[in-house]
All heavy atoms as TSV, in Angstrom:
chain	resi	resn	atom	element	x	y	z
A	1	MET	N	N	78.360	87.450	100.348
A	1	MET	CA	C	78.711	87.676	98.891
A	1	MET	C	C	80.120	87.362	98.738
A	1	MET	O	O	81.046	87.727	99.553
A	1	MET	CB	C	78.467	89.235	98.720
A	1	MET	CG	C	78.651	89.599	97.263
A	1	MET	SD	S	78.090	91.314	97.036
A	1	MET	CE	C	79.183	91.752	95.632
A	2	ALA	N	N	80.476	86.733	97.591
A	2	ALA	CA	C	81.834	86.428	97.236
A	2	ALA	C	C	82.630	87.540	96.823
A	2	ALA	O	O	82.094	88.510	96.328
A	2	ALA	CB	C	81.799	85.359	96.072
A	3	SER	N	N	83.987	87.535	97.043
A	3	SER	CA	C	84.767	88.512	96.605
A	3	SER	C	C	84.815	88.699	95.081
A	3	SER	O	O	84.846	87.786	94.358
A	3	SER	CB	C	86.259	88.278	97.106
A	3	SER	OG	O	86.381	88.564	98.478
A	4	LYS	N	N	84.835	89.956	94.604
A	4	LYS	CA	C	85.026	90.290	93.206
A	4	LYS	C	C	86.192	91.298	92.991
A	4	LYS	O	O	86.347	91.978	93.985
A	4	LYS	CB	C	83.674	90.765	92.681
A	4	LYS	CG	C	82.571	89.839	92.716
A	4	LYS	CD	C	81.279	90.401	92.068
A	4	LYS	CE	C	80.251	89.321	91.967
A	4	LYS	NZ	N	79.090	89.685	91.174
A	5	THR	N	N	86.787	91.380	91.946
A	5	THR	CA	C	87.807	92.287	91.616
A	5	THR	C	C	87.299	93.233	90.639
A	5	THR	O	O	86.806	92.806	89.499
A	5	THR	CB	C	89.081	91.656	91.164
A	5	THR	OG1	O	89.530	90.686	92.240
A	5	THR	CG2	C	90.196	92.618	90.928
A	6	TYR	N	N	87.295	94.573	90.929
A	6	TYR	CA	C	86.763	95.591	90.116
A	6	TYR	C	C	87.954	96.416	89.491
A	6	TYR	O	O	88.870	96.599	90.327
A	6	TYR	CB	C	85.779	96.482	90.789
A	6	TYR	CG	C	84.573	95.697	91.363
A	6	TYR	CD1	C	84.376	95.664	92.691
A	6	TYR	CD2	C	83.695	95.152	90.505
A	6	TYR	CE1	C	83.156	95.090	93.282
A	6	TYR	CE2	C	82.607	94.452	90.966
A	6	TYR	CZ	C	82.254	94.437	92.293
A	6	TYR	OH	O	81.108	93.814	92.856
A	7	GLU	N	N	87.689	96.878	88.348
A	7	GLU	CA	C	88.857	97.782	87.773
A	7	GLU	C	C	88.292	99.257	87.641
A	7	GLU	O	O	87.154	99.461	87.259
A	7	GLU	CB	C	89.130	97.283	86.320
A	7	GLU	CG	C	90.236	98.091	85.746
A	7	GLU	CD	C	90.612	97.625	84.313
A	7	GLU	OE1	O	90.174	96.409	83.897
A	7	GLU	OE2	O	91.066	98.387	83.426
A	8	TYR	N	N	89.184	100.183	87.964
A	8	TYR	CA	C	88.765	101.532	87.889
A	8	TYR	C	C	89.707	102.395	87.203
A	8	TYR	O	O	90.906	102.031	87.365
A	8	TYR	CB	C	88.521	102.153	89.302
A	8	TYR	CG	C	87.455	101.533	90.144
A	8	TYR	CD1	C	87.692	100.399	90.800
A	8	TYR	CD2	C	86.118	101.960	90.130
A	8	TYR	CE1	C	86.619	99.719	91.507
A	8	TYR	CE2	C	85.187	101.372	90.775
A	8	TYR	CZ	C	85.437	100.225	91.569
A	8	TYR	OH	O	84.431	99.553	92.257
A	9	ASN	N	N	89.421	103.395	86.380
A	9	ASN	CA	C	90.281	104.398	85.908
A	9	ASN	C	C	90.374	105.477	86.964
A	9	ASN	O	O	89.283	106.086	87.229
A	9	ASN	CB	C	89.857	104.879	84.650
A	9	ASN	CG	C	90.170	103.840	83.407
A	9	ASN	OD1	O	91.038	102.968	83.596
A	9	ASN	ND2	N	89.453	104.022	82.397
A	10	VAL	N	N	91.522	105.880	87.354
A	10	VAL	CA	C	91.663	106.950	88.372
A	10	VAL	C	C	92.730	108.022	87.804
A	10	VAL	O	O	93.857	107.529	87.463
A	10	VAL	CB	C	92.187	106.461	89.757
A	10	VAL	CG1	C	92.165	107.659	90.745
A	10	VAL	CG2	C	91.098	105.431	90.288
A	11	GLU	N	N	92.442	109.163	87.651
A	11	GLU	CA	C	93.377	110.238	87.078
A	11	GLU	C	C	94.517	110.486	88.077
A	11	GLU	O	O	94.525	111.571	88.687
A	11	GLU	CB	C	92.658	111.401	86.662
A	11	GLU	CG	C	91.805	111.348	85.464
A	11	GLU	CD	C	92.692	111.045	84.303
A	11	GLU	OE1	O	93.783	111.653	84.045
A	11	GLU	OE2	O	92.244	110.148	83.424
A	12	MET	N	N	95.449	109.484	88.148
A	12	MET	CA	C	96.609	109.719	89.002
A	12	MET	C	C	97.762	110.113	88.078
A	12	MET	O	O	98.175	109.493	87.067
A	12	MET	CB	C	96.904	108.376	89.678
A	12	MET	CG	C	95.812	107.768	90.548
A	12	MET	SD	S	96.252	106.195	91.178
A	12	MET	CE	C	96.174	105.211	89.675
A	13	THR	N	N	98.570	111.206	88.566
A	13	THR	CA	C	99.640	111.660	87.753
A	13	THR	C	C	100.965	111.565	88.504
A	13	THR	O	O	102.042	111.811	87.890
A	13	THR	CB	C	99.388	113.248	87.344
A	13	THR	OG1	O	99.122	113.977	88.506
A	13	THR	CG2	C	98.211	113.279	86.475
A	14	CYS	N	N	100.978	111.215	89.772
A	14	CYS	CA	C	102.176	111.241	90.558
A	14	CYS	C	C	102.090	110.304	91.709
A	14	CYS	O	O	100.941	109.741	92.050
A	14	CYS	CB	C	102.548	112.547	91.084
A	14	CYS	SG	S	101.354	113.212	92.185
A	15	GLU	N	N	103.149	110.147	92.376
A	15	GLU	CA	C	103.069	109.186	93.608
A	15	GLU	C	C	102.117	109.677	94.701
A	15	GLU	O	O	101.628	108.949	95.425
A	15	GLU	CB	C	104.556	109.121	94.261
A	15	GLU	CG	C	105.593	108.369	93.301
A	15	GLU	CD	C	105.287	106.905	93.276
A	15	GLU	OE1	O	104.861	106.203	94.314
A	15	GLU	OE2	O	105.552	106.326	92.275
A	16	GLY	N	N	102.108	110.991	94.827
A	16	GLY	CA	C	101.128	111.626	95.782
A	16	GLY	C	C	99.713	111.194	95.578
A	16	GLY	O	O	98.933	110.842	96.385
A	17	CYS	N	N	99.317	111.159	94.239
A	17	CYS	CA	C	97.972	110.777	93.855
A	17	CYS	C	C	97.725	109.276	94.264
A	17	CYS	O	O	96.767	108.939	94.813
A	17	CYS	CB	C	97.752	110.834	92.312
A	17	CYS	SG	S	97.936	112.623	91.664
A	18	SER	N	N	98.715	108.390	93.906
A	18	SER	CA	C	98.561	107.014	94.203
A	18	SER	C	C	98.554	106.799	95.552
A	18	SER	O	O	97.886	105.979	96.212
A	18	SER	CB	C	99.530	106.105	93.428
A	18	SER	OG	O	100.907	106.481	93.821
A	19	GLY	N	N	99.315	107.650	96.398
A	19	GLY	CA	C	99.461	107.487	97.787
A	19	GLY	C	C	98.070	107.827	98.491
A	19	GLY	O	O	97.708	107.159	99.443
A	20	ALA	N	N	97.366	108.815	97.894
A	20	ALA	CA	C	96.020	109.115	98.474
A	20	ALA	C	C	95.038	107.916	98.286
A	20	ALA	O	O	94.327	107.653	99.235
A	20	ALA	CB	C	95.476	110.348	97.818
A	21	VAL	N	N	95.098	107.313	97.079
A	21	VAL	CA	C	94.332	106.226	96.908
A	21	VAL	C	C	94.589	105.041	97.791
A	21	VAL	O	O	93.846	104.299	98.309
A	21	VAL	CB	C	94.333	105.702	95.384
A	21	VAL	CG1	C	93.668	104.370	95.090
A	21	VAL	CG2	C	93.784	106.813	94.501
A	22	ASP	N	N	96.017	104.757	97.866
A	22	ASP	CA	C	96.463	103.765	98.819
A	22	ASP	C	C	95.890	103.954	100.318
A	22	ASP	O	O	95.458	103.014	100.881
A	22	ASP	CB	C	97.996	103.674	98.821
A	22	ASP	CG	C	98.666	102.702	99.612
A	22	ASP	OD1	O	98.586	101.552	99.104
A	22	ASP	OD2	O	99.115	102.940	100.800
A	23	ARG	N	N	96.059	105.160	100.734
A	23	ARG	CA	C	95.551	105.371	102.130
A	23	ARG	C	C	94.012	105.152	102.258
A	23	ARG	O	O	93.644	104.543	103.262
A	23	ARG	CB	C	95.951	106.856	102.628
A	23	ARG	CG	C	97.395	107.095	102.860
A	23	ARG	CD	C	97.656	108.485	103.449
A	23	ARG	NE	N	97.366	109.588	102.491
A	23	ARG	CZ	C	98.068	109.887	101.520
A	23	ARG	NH1	N	99.278	109.359	101.293
A	23	ARG	NH2	N	97.778	111.053	100.778
A	24	ILE	N	N	93.313	105.575	101.366
A	24	ILE	CA	C	91.880	105.349	101.421
A	24	ILE	C	C	91.552	103.874	101.457
A	24	ILE	O	O	90.657	103.437	102.220
A	24	ILE	CB	C	91.130	106.098	100.149
A	24	ILE	CG1	C	91.065	107.543	100.335
A	24	ILE	CG2	C	89.730	105.475	99.952
A	24	ILE	CD1	C	90.822	108.361	98.981
A	25	LEU	N	N	92.091	103.144	100.542
A	25	LEU	CA	C	91.838	101.654	100.524
A	25	LEU	C	C	92.285	100.918	101.663
A	25	LEU	O	O	91.792	99.996	102.123
A	25	LEU	CB	C	92.270	101.182	99.244
A	25	LEU	CG	C	91.637	101.674	97.939
A	25	LEU	CD1	C	92.455	100.999	96.688
A	25	LEU	CD2	C	90.200	101.176	97.861
A	26	LYS	N	N	93.534	101.332	102.362
A	26	LYS	CA	C	93.964	100.792	103.601
A	26	LYS	C	C	93.097	101.013	104.712
A	26	LYS	O	O	92.858	100.078	105.567
A	26	LYS	CB	C	95.457	101.214	103.870
A	26	LYS	CG	C	96.416	100.536	102.968
A	26	LYS	CD	C	97.855	100.915	103.269
A	26	LYS	CE	C	98.854	100.186	102.528
A	26	LYS	NZ	N	100.205	100.745	102.543
A	27	ARG	N	N	92.506	102.256	104.772
A	27	ARG	CA	C	91.579	102.530	105.825
A	27	ARG	C	C	90.295	101.748	105.624
A	27	ARG	O	O	89.529	101.590	106.728
A	27	ARG	CB	C	91.182	104.001	105.823
A	27	ARG	CG	C	92.168	104.851	106.440
A	27	ARG	CD	C	91.556	106.208	106.839
A	27	ARG	NE	N	91.228	106.919	105.749
A	27	ARG	CZ	C	91.817	107.924	105.051
A	27	ARG	NH1	N	93.062	108.239	105.345
A	27	ARG	NH2	N	91.322	108.505	103.963
A	28	ALA	N	N	90.011	101.231	104.504
A	28	ALA	CA	C	88.808	100.495	104.205
A	28	ALA	C	C	89.061	98.914	104.324
A	28	ALA	O	O	88.384	98.105	103.660
A	28	ALA	CB	C	88.151	100.782	102.855
A	29	SER	N	N	90.001	98.514	105.167
A	29	SER	CA	C	90.507	97.120	105.145
A	29	SER	C	C	89.422	96.222	105.598
A	29	SER	O	O	89.510	95.052	105.327
A	29	SER	CB	C	91.743	96.953	105.991
A	29	SER	OG	O	91.411	97.414	107.312
A	30	ASP	N	N	88.313	96.713	106.261
A	30	ASP	CA	C	87.283	95.829	106.690
A	30	ASP	C	C	86.418	95.420	105.472
A	30	ASP	O	O	85.721	94.438	105.496
A	30	ASP	CB	C	86.362	96.506	107.696
A	30	ASP	CG	C	85.841	97.896	107.258
A	30	ASP	OD1	O	86.479	98.595	106.497
A	30	ASP	OD2	O	84.719	98.229	107.695
A	31	LYS	N	N	86.527	96.229	104.354
A	31	LYS	CA	C	85.669	96.063	103.209
A	31	LYS	C	C	86.479	95.715	101.885
A	31	LYS	O	O	86.020	95.003	100.974
A	31	LYS	CB	C	84.953	97.318	102.811
A	31	LYS	CG	C	83.843	97.796	103.766
A	31	LYS	CD	C	83.282	99.181	103.421
A	31	LYS	CE	C	82.338	99.586	104.488
A	31	LYS	NZ	N	81.888	100.923	104.163
A	32	VAL	N	N	87.803	95.931	101.943
A	32	VAL	CA	C	88.686	95.729	100.801
A	32	VAL	C	C	89.760	94.614	101.169
A	32	VAL	O	O	90.528	94.789	102.112
A	32	VAL	CB	C	89.383	97.060	100.389
A	32	VAL	CG1	C	90.477	96.743	99.354
A	32	VAL	CG2	C	88.417	98.002	99.894
A	33	SER	N	N	89.681	93.509	100.515
A	33	SER	CA	C	90.611	92.346	100.997
A	33	SER	C	C	92.049	92.507	100.161
A	33	SER	O	O	93.012	92.199	100.731
A	33	SER	CB	C	90.002	90.990	100.643
A	33	SER	OG	O	89.670	90.900	99.266
A	34	ASP	N	N	91.938	93.197	99.021
A	34	ASP	CA	C	93.207	93.363	98.363
A	34	ASP	C	C	93.120	94.514	97.265
A	34	ASP	O	O	91.922	94.789	96.883
A	34	ASP	CB	C	93.634	92.044	97.639
A	34	ASP	CG	C	94.968	92.154	97.128
A	34	ASP	OD1	O	95.872	92.846	97.750
A	34	ASP	OD2	O	95.398	91.410	96.079
A	35	PHE	N	N	94.023	95.128	96.942
A	35	PHE	CA	C	94.081	96.171	95.746
A	35	PHE	C	C	95.446	96.262	95.119
A	35	PHE	O	O	96.495	95.942	95.739
A	35	PHE	CB	C	93.607	97.488	96.383
A	35	PHE	CG	C	94.467	98.195	97.272
A	35	PHE	CD1	C	95.314	99.004	96.860
A	35	PHE	CD2	C	94.295	97.877	98.661
A	35	PHE	CE1	C	96.196	99.749	97.830
A	35	PHE	CE2	C	95.084	98.527	99.579
A	35	PHE	CZ	C	96.063	99.380	99.218
A	36	GLU	N	N	95.417	96.707	93.915
A	36	GLU	CA	C	96.612	96.913	93.121
A	36	GLU	C	C	96.379	98.244	92.554
A	36	GLU	O	O	95.480	98.547	91.883
A	36	GLU	CB	C	96.791	95.793	92.106
A	36	GLU	CG	C	97.979	96.013	91.273
A	36	GLU	CD	C	98.014	94.924	90.118
A	36	GLU	OE1	O	97.435	93.874	90.253
A	36	GLU	OE2	O	98.658	95.217	89.114
A	37	ILE	N	N	97.537	99.063	92.557
A	37	ILE	CA	C	97.505	100.400	91.932
A	37	ILE	C	C	98.498	100.420	90.775
A	37	ILE	O	O	99.656	100.066	90.993
A	37	ILE	CB	C	97.825	101.508	92.961
A	37	ILE	CG1	C	96.806	101.589	94.056
A	37	ILE	CG2	C	97.954	102.811	92.157
A	37	ILE	CD1	C	97.181	102.512	95.132
A	38	ASP	N	N	98.082	100.719	89.584
A	38	ASP	CA	C	98.942	100.809	88.436
A	38	ASP	C	C	99.025	102.280	87.988
A	38	ASP	O	O	98.079	102.789	87.311
A	38	ASP	CB	C	98.293	99.966	87.258
A	38	ASP	CG	C	98.996	100.155	85.968
A	38	ASP	OD1	O	100.031	100.756	85.858
A	38	ASP	OD2	O	98.465	99.631	84.899
A	39	LEU	N	N	100.084	103.047	88.619
A	39	LEU	CA	C	100.175	104.449	88.394
A	39	LEU	C	C	100.421	104.731	86.888
A	39	LEU	O	O	99.585	105.611	86.328
A	39	LEU	CB	C	101.264	105.009	89.243
A	39	LEU	CG	C	101.456	106.485	89.122
A	39	LEU	CD1	C	100.286	107.293	89.366
A	39	LEU	CD2	C	102.604	106.827	90.117
A	40	PRO	N	N	101.270	104.192	86.207
A	40	PRO	CA	C	101.385	104.520	84.793
A	40	PRO	C	C	100.187	104.307	83.950
A	40	PRO	O	O	99.819	105.083	83.003
A	40	PRO	CB	C	102.550	103.617	84.248
A	40	PRO	CG	C	103.235	103.195	85.519
A	40	PRO	CD	C	102.270	103.114	86.669
A	41	GLY	N	N	99.412	103.203	84.235
A	41	GLY	CA	C	98.233	102.909	83.455
A	41	GLY	C	C	96.985	103.538	84.003
A	41	GLY	O	O	95.924	103.443	83.450
A	42	LYS	N	N	97.139	104.323	85.144
A	42	LYS	CA	C	95.966	105.088	85.771
A	42	LYS	C	C	94.904	104.172	86.149
A	42	LYS	O	O	93.844	104.514	85.856
A	42	LYS	CB	C	95.560	106.253	84.982
A	42	LYS	CG	C	96.612	107.317	84.779
A	42	LYS	CD	C	96.159	108.496	84.064
A	42	LYS	CE	C	97.335	109.525	83.797
A	42	LYS	NZ	N	96.779	110.818	83.186
A	43	LYS	N	N	95.215	102.854	86.634
A	43	LYS	CA	C	94.185	101.896	86.932
A	43	LYS	C	C	94.320	101.541	88.320
A	43	LYS	O	O	95.513	101.445	88.923
A	43	LYS	CB	C	94.315	100.779	86.022
A	43	LYS	CG	C	94.093	101.051	84.541
A	43	LYS	CD	C	94.171	99.712	83.817
A	43	LYS	CE	C	94.057	99.908	82.268
A	43	LYS	NZ	N	92.768	100.422	81.848
A	44	VAL	N	N	93.265	101.107	88.961
A	44	VAL	CA	C	93.207	100.600	90.320
A	44	VAL	C	C	92.300	99.365	90.291
A	44	VAL	O	O	91.228	99.431	89.642
A	44	VAL	CB	C	92.670	101.614	91.381
A	44	VAL	CG1	C	92.519	100.986	92.703
A	44	VAL	CG2	C	93.495	102.829	91.339
A	45	PHE	N	N	92.827	98.209	90.805
A	45	PHE	CA	C	92.097	97.043	90.868
A	45	PHE	C	C	91.793	96.808	92.349
A	45	PHE	O	O	92.679	96.738	93.177
A	45	PHE	CB	C	92.861	95.837	90.278
A	45	PHE	CG	C	93.287	95.995	88.848
A	45	PHE	CD1	C	94.472	96.563	88.507
A	45	PHE	CD2	C	92.388	95.696	87.831
A	45	PHE	CE1	C	94.737	96.805	87.153
A	45	PHE	CE2	C	92.718	95.749	86.506
A	45	PHE	CZ	C	93.858	96.411	86.086
A	46	VAL	N	N	90.517	96.508	92.683
A	46	VAL	CA	C	90.064	96.379	94.029
A	46	VAL	C	C	89.422	95.054	94.257
A	46	VAL	O	O	88.393	94.799	93.610
A	46	VAL	CB	C	89.257	97.554	94.542
A	46	VAL	CG1	C	88.773	97.366	95.970
A	46	VAL	CG2	C	89.935	98.871	94.324
A	47	THR	N	N	89.844	94.154	95.173
A	47	THR	CA	C	89.200	92.937	95.450
A	47	THR	C	C	88.365	93.163	96.731
A	47	THR	O	O	88.881	93.574	97.777
A	47	THR	CB	C	90.081	91.815	95.600
A	47	THR	OG1	O	91.000	91.735	94.418
A	47	THR	CG2	C	89.463	90.499	95.910
A	48	THR	N	N	86.949	92.937	96.695
A	48	THR	CA	C	86.070	93.275	97.775
A	48	THR	C	C	84.823	92.376	97.718
A	48	THR	O	O	84.547	91.826	96.794
A	48	THR	CB	C	85.776	94.773	97.639
A	48	THR	OG1	O	84.970	95.168	98.794
A	48	THR	CG2	C	85.083	95.100	96.327
A	49	THR	N	N	84.145	92.452	98.796
A	49	THR	CA	C	82.819	91.906	98.959
A	49	THR	C	C	81.616	92.916	98.781
A	49	THR	O	O	80.464	92.548	98.724
A	49	THR	CB	C	82.635	91.120	100.222
A	49	THR	OG1	O	82.849	92.035	101.343
A	49	THR	CG2	C	83.589	89.918	100.273
A	50	VAL	N	N	81.976	94.255	98.717
A	50	VAL	CA	C	81.021	95.257	98.612
A	50	VAL	C	C	80.818	95.676	97.188
A	50	VAL	O	O	81.606	95.092	96.321
A	50	VAL	CB	C	81.427	96.533	99.460
A	50	VAL	CG1	C	81.511	96.256	100.827
A	50	VAL	CG2	C	82.628	97.112	98.890
A	51	SER	N	N	79.713	96.376	96.863
A	51	SER	CA	C	79.361	96.698	95.450
A	51	SER	C	C	80.480	97.593	94.808
A	51	SER	O	O	81.194	98.368	95.529
A	51	SER	CB	C	78.072	97.517	95.463
A	51	SER	OG	O	78.068	98.718	95.977
A	52	SER	N	N	80.470	97.524	93.472
A	52	SER	CA	C	81.393	98.456	92.752
A	52	SER	C	C	81.203	99.919	93.016
A	52	SER	O	O	81.996	100.796	93.137
A	52	SER	CB	C	81.263	98.098	91.221
A	52	SER	OG	O	80.052	98.315	90.755
A	53	ASP	N	N	79.912	100.211	93.246
A	53	ASP	CA	C	79.383	101.630	93.489
A	53	ASP	C	C	79.983	102.140	94.913
A	53	ASP	O	O	80.457	103.262	94.975
A	53	ASP	CB	C	77.918	101.767	93.562
A	53	ASP	CG	C	77.337	101.668	92.139
A	53	ASP	OD1	O	77.988	101.961	91.110
A	53	ASP	OD2	O	76.132	101.419	91.984
A	54	GLU	N	N	79.996	101.279	95.737
A	54	GLU	CA	C	80.644	101.644	97.098
A	54	GLU	C	C	81.998	101.908	97.028
A	54	GLU	O	O	82.592	102.932	97.609
A	54	GLU	CB	C	80.248	100.510	98.137
A	54	GLU	CG	C	80.458	100.973	99.612
A	54	GLU	CD	C	79.887	99.969	100.538
A	54	GLU	OE1	O	78.937	99.136	100.348
A	54	GLU	OE2	O	80.503	99.930	101.707
A	55	VAL	N	N	82.716	100.983	96.232
A	55	VAL	CA	C	84.206	101.240	96.070
A	55	VAL	C	C	84.442	102.591	95.304
A	55	VAL	O	O	85.310	103.279	95.658
A	55	VAL	CB	C	84.879	99.925	95.366
A	55	VAL	CG1	C	86.345	100.368	95.100
A	55	VAL	CG2	C	84.733	98.816	96.135
A	56	LEU	N	N	83.532	102.839	94.280
A	56	LEU	CA	C	83.693	104.065	93.471
A	56	LEU	C	C	83.659	105.219	94.395
A	56	LEU	O	O	84.456	106.201	94.237
A	56	LEU	CB	C	82.756	104.045	92.404
A	56	LEU	CG	C	82.716	105.322	91.441
A	56	LEU	CD1	C	84.006	105.271	90.639
A	56	LEU	CD2	C	81.486	105.198	90.537
A	57	GLU	N	N	82.689	105.315	95.276
A	57	GLU	CA	C	82.558	106.390	96.237
A	57	GLU	C	C	83.738	106.473	97.125
A	57	GLU	O	O	84.134	107.642	97.443
A	57	GLU	CB	C	81.156	106.134	96.973
A	57	GLU	CG	C	79.946	106.421	96.262
A	57	GLU	CD	C	79.983	107.687	95.398
A	57	GLU	OE1	O	80.147	108.755	95.969
A	57	GLU	OE2	O	79.609	107.611	94.236
A	58	MET	N	N	84.357	105.399	97.543
A	58	MET	CA	C	85.567	105.534	98.303
A	58	MET	C	C	86.735	106.215	97.558
A	58	MET	O	O	87.347	107.079	98.012
A	58	MET	CB	C	86.055	104.102	98.731
A	58	MET	CG	C	85.374	103.558	99.879
A	58	MET	SD	S	86.226	101.900	100.268
A	58	MET	CE	C	84.977	100.759	99.966
A	59	LEU	N	N	86.849	105.794	96.277
A	59	LEU	CA	C	87.956	106.276	95.454
A	59	LEU	C	C	87.723	107.627	95.160
A	59	LEU	O	O	88.699	108.383	94.979
A	59	LEU	CB	C	87.979	105.433	94.257
A	59	LEU	CG	C	88.570	103.938	94.335
A	59	LEU	CD1	C	88.431	103.161	93.118
A	59	LEU	CD2	C	89.951	103.923	94.797
A	60	LYS	N	N	86.517	108.079	94.995
A	60	LYS	CA	C	86.214	109.485	94.634
A	60	LYS	C	C	86.778	110.373	95.770
A	60	LYS	O	O	86.993	111.657	95.553
A	60	LYS	CB	C	84.738	109.694	94.424
A	60	LYS	CG	C	84.346	109.211	92.926
A	60	LYS	CD	C	82.867	109.502	92.792
A	60	LYS	CE	C	82.481	109.072	91.420
A	60	LYS	NZ	N	81.032	109.272	91.133
A	61	LYS	N	N	86.773	109.910	97.001
A	61	LYS	CA	C	87.252	110.767	98.153
A	61	LYS	C	C	88.757	111.159	97.998
A	61	LYS	O	O	89.246	112.010	98.640
A	61	LYS	CB	C	87.193	109.921	99.424
A	61	LYS	CG	C	85.697	109.866	99.812
A	61	LYS	CD	C	85.546	108.970	101.240
A	61	LYS	CE	C	84.148	108.688	101.519
A	61	LYS	NZ	N	84.003	107.789	102.653
A	62	SER	N	N	89.474	110.566	97.010
A	62	SER	CA	C	90.806	110.964	96.725
A	62	SER	C	C	90.869	112.323	96.026
A	62	SER	O	O	91.870	112.924	95.895
A	62	SER	CB	C	91.541	109.941	95.806
A	62	SER	OG	O	90.951	109.997	94.501
A	63	GLY	N	N	89.663	112.748	95.484
A	63	GLY	CA	C	89.612	114.052	94.778
A	63	GLY	C	C	90.016	113.911	93.383
A	63	GLY	O	O	90.003	114.868	92.609
A	64	LYS	N	N	90.309	112.679	92.940
A	64	LYS	CA	C	90.706	112.373	91.473
A	64	LYS	C	C	89.507	111.916	90.658
A	64	LYS	O	O	88.639	111.286	91.305
A	64	LYS	CB	C	91.862	111.327	91.353
A	64	LYS	CG	C	93.031	111.647	92.258
A	64	LYS	CD	C	93.645	112.871	91.697
A	64	LYS	CE	C	94.715	113.377	92.674
A	64	LYS	NZ	N	95.114	114.805	92.417
A	65	ALA	N	N	89.418	112.195	89.431
A	65	ALA	CA	C	88.341	111.831	88.616
A	65	ALA	C	C	88.484	110.271	88.550
A	65	ALA	O	O	89.587	109.655	88.191
A	65	ALA	CB	C	88.559	112.326	87.228
A	66	THR	N	N	87.451	109.603	88.738
A	66	THR	CA	C	87.521	108.077	88.900
A	66	THR	C	C	86.233	107.508	88.067
A	66	THR	O	O	85.106	108.114	88.085
A	66	THR	CB	C	87.262	107.705	90.429
A	66	THR	OG1	O	88.299	108.387	91.071
A	66	THR	CG2	C	87.356	106.242	90.497
A	67	LYS	N	N	86.506	106.551	87.334
A	67	LYS	CA	C	85.510	105.852	86.519
A	67	LYS	C	C	85.442	104.349	86.713
A	67	LYS	O	O	86.579	103.771	86.733
A	67	LYS	CB	C	85.582	106.225	85.145
A	67	LYS	CG	C	84.550	105.759	84.186
A	67	LYS	CD	C	84.810	106.137	82.759
A	67	LYS	CE	C	85.077	105.031	81.928
A	67	LYS	NZ	N	85.488	105.212	80.604
A	68	PHE	N	N	84.350	103.687	87.032
A	68	PHE	CA	C	84.253	102.244	86.984
A	68	PHE	C	C	84.356	101.649	85.645
A	68	PHE	O	O	83.780	102.044	84.659
A	68	PHE	CB	C	82.999	101.877	87.655
A	68	PHE	CG	C	82.711	100.301	87.692
A	68	PHE	CD1	C	83.576	99.586	88.395
A	68	PHE	CD2	C	81.629	99.794	87.011
A	68	PHE	CE1	C	83.289	98.204	88.419
A	68	PHE	CE2	C	81.397	98.422	87.077
A	68	PHE	CZ	C	82.195	97.566	87.792
A	69	VAL	N	N	85.325	100.726	85.428
A	69	VAL	CA	C	85.496	100.106	84.154
A	69	VAL	C	C	84.653	98.778	83.951
A	69	VAL	O	O	84.045	98.565	82.943
A	69	VAL	CB	C	87.100	99.866	83.887
A	69	VAL	CG1	C	87.320	99.066	82.593
A	69	VAL	CG2	C	87.940	101.165	83.858
A	70	GLY	N	N	84.925	97.900	85.016
A	70	GLY	CA	C	84.234	96.689	85.007
A	70	GLY	C	C	84.732	95.669	85.969
A	70	GLY	O	O	85.672	95.892	86.754
A	71	GLU	N	N	84.179	94.482	85.906
A	71	GLU	CA	C	84.589	93.362	86.804
A	71	GLU	C	C	85.761	92.712	86.054
A	71	GLU	O	O	85.643	92.365	84.927
A	71	GLU	CB	C	83.559	92.478	87.151
A	71	GLU	CG	C	83.827	91.451	88.206
A	71	GLU	CD	C	82.693	90.599	88.515
A	71	GLU	OE1	O	81.496	91.068	88.459
A	71	GLU	OE2	O	82.903	89.454	88.914
A	72	LYS	N	N	86.891	92.522	86.721
A	72	LYS	CA	C	87.979	91.803	86.257
A	72	LYS	C	C	87.684	90.237	86.190
A	72	LYS	O	O	87.288	89.668	87.242
A	72	LYS	CB	C	89.242	92.049	87.093
A	72	LYS	CG	C	90.544	91.543	86.493
A	72	LYS	CD	C	91.688	91.993	87.326
A	72	LYS	CE	C	93.001	91.359	86.906
A	72	LYS	NZ	N	94.085	91.546	87.795
A	73	SER	N	N	87.742	89.564	85.024
A	73	SER	CA	C	87.635	88.190	85.087
A	73	SER	C	C	88.705	87.479	85.674
A	73	SER	O	O	89.882	87.863	85.527
A	73	SER	CB	C	87.394	87.681	83.542
A	73	SER	OG	O	88.352	88.221	82.797
A	74	SER	N	N	88.479	86.454	86.379
A	74	SER	CA	C	89.580	85.698	87.144
A	74	SER	C	C	90.311	84.675	86.265
A	74	SER	O	O	89.864	84.187	85.261
A	74	SER	CB	C	88.948	84.867	88.349
A	74	SER	OG	O	87.714	84.960	88.412
């Protein structure tokens, strides 16, 4: 499967919140090729070969409210 970039809204309010998301995605480096965290915009962009649902489940482990927005067009 080709890599896709997905956008998620994650209720991050501080560096600690974004740090939790960062740690989760770094641990999933076998599935996630790249990611970008936009703390002020409360958005996370994840480039991966796995499904958007699988990434959503990973992000939910941060304990923050997380919602799948859609696939980012290249």
